[in-house]
C-alpha positions, 0 to 999 in steps of 0.5 A: 500500500502506498504511503499517500493511500495510507494517509488518505485512509487514516485521515478520512477514518479519523474525520468520520470518527470525529464526526460520529463522536460530535454527533453522539455528544450532541445526542447525549447533550440533548437527552440530558437537557430533555430528561435530566436538566430540564431548565438547562436550555430555557431562555426567558424573554423579558419585556422590551421598551418601545423607543420613539424616534426621538429616543424617549421611551414610550412604553414597556411592551408587556407580553402576557405571561401565557403567550410568553410561556407558549413562545418559549416552549415552542422555541425550546422544542424547535431548538431541540428538533434542530439539534436532533436533526443535526446530530443524526445527520452527523452520525449518518454521514460520519459512521459510513465514512469511518467504517468504509475507510477503516475496513479498507485499511484493515483489509489492505493490512491483511494482504 
């Protein structure tokens, strides 16, 4: 086996493995935030002042508490779905990349 081919196979095996590890870490992180540390990704939106063009504060934009809680829940669910999709995509792409190159390396070494 040529040196360049060996470097290529090891490099892409490492890249695939790293991508799988990152995706797995994201999945574990998502699971912990969803089931164990439920307040870890809760972001609250506070009332914002409405500022007039002349720079004076006209009023505080009070959002009803129910609306704010609903908005925050929807944002949290949306963020979790994005994280899940990203993590699964990394695993689906990284695992075959790693396995193919690693098996090719092992079969070349046995010859």
